[in-house]
C-alpha positions as CSV (number, residue, x, y, z in Angstrom):
1,X,0.0,0.1,0.0
2,X,1.0,3.2,-0.3
3,X,-0.3,7.5,-0.4
4,X,-1.2,8.3,-3.8
5,X,-0.1,12.3,-3.0
6,X,3.4,11.8,-0.8
7,X,2.1,14.9,1.0
8,X,-0.7,14.2,2.4
9,X,-1.5,11.5,5.7
10,X,-2.5,8.2,5.0
11,X,-6.0,8.3,4.3
12,X,-8.5,6.1,2.4
13,X,-9.2,9.0,0.0
14,X,-5.1,9.0,-0.3
15,X,-4.1,5.3,0.2
16,X,-4.3,2.3,-2.6
17,X,-2.9,-0.7,-3.2
18,X,0.2,-1.4,-5.1
19,X,3.1,-3.7,-6.2
20,X,6.3,-3.1,-4.5
21,X,7.8,-1.8,-8.0
22,X,4.9,1.2,-8.5
23,X,5.7,2.1,-4.5
24,X,9.5,2.0,-4.9
25,X,8.1,4.4,-8.6
26,X,6.4,6.5,-5.9
27,X,9.1,7.7,-3.8
28,X,9.8,11.7,-3.5
29,X,13.1,11.5,-4.1
30,X,12.9,9.7,-7.5
31,X,12.8,11.7,-10.9
32,X,10.6,12.1,-13.3
33,X,10.7,13.7,-17.1
34,X,8.2,15.1,-19.3
35,X,8.7,14.0,-23.2
36,X,6.0,14.1,-25.8
37,X,3.2,15.2,-23.7
38,X,3.7,12.6,-20.8
39,X,5.5,12.4,-17.8
40,X,7.0,9.3,-16.3
41,X,10.1,8.3,-14.1
42,X,12.9,8.0,-15.9
43,X,13.3,4.2,-15.3
44,X,10.3,4.3,-16.8
45,X,11.7,5.8,-19.7
46,X,14.2,3.8,-20.3
47,X,11.4,0.5,-20.4
48,X,9.5,2.6,-22.4
49,X,10.4,1.2,-26.7
50,X,11.0,4.6,-27.8
51,X,14.1,4.6,-25.8
52,X,16.7,2.7,-27.2
53,X,19.2,3.4,-24.5
54,X,19.9,2.2,-21.5
55,X,19.0,4.1,-18.0
56,X,22.5,5.1,-17.7
57,X,23.2,6.1,-20.9
58,X,19.6,8.5,-20.5
59,X,21.2,10.0,-17.5
60,X,24.6,11.3,-18.5
61,X,22.6,12.4,-21.6
62,X,20.5,14.3,-19.9
63,X,23.1,15.1,-16.1
64,X,26.2,15.3,-18.1
65,X,25.4,16.4,-22.1
66,X,22.5,19.0,-20.9
67,X,20.2,16.9,-24.1
68,X,16.6,17.9,-24.2
69,X,14.3,15.2,-23.0
70,X,12.6,14.3,-26.3
71,X,16.6,13.7,-28.0
72,X,17.9,12.1,-25.2
73,X,14.6,9.4,-24.5
74,X,14.7,8.3,-28.9
75,X,18.2,8.8,-30.3
76,X,19.7,5.6,-30.7
77,X,22.8,4.3,-28.5
78,X,26.2,4.7,-31.5
79,X,28.5,2.4,-32.3
80,X,31.6,4.9,-31.2
81,X,32.6,4.3,-27.6
82,X,33.4,8.0,-27.2
83,X,30.3,8.6,-29.2
84,X,28.0,6.6,-26.7
85,X,26.3,9.7,-25.5
């Protein structure tokens, strides 16, 4: 069970049954990213069929390279190790 809104208390209207996976993704410190009119966690974006790279490469592109979200999500991995991201 987890809270729908982490800033609100535990009450029947703010609680729901979830899996462990869903509960872990609903943490206060979970990073969310908006692209294509959708907002998902980074791990959810890395699992999306539009994203051909790992979560590690996605984080690198966003944090170190400063790529825009949609480019980071959809650009295929390059063959050369130096062009990895």
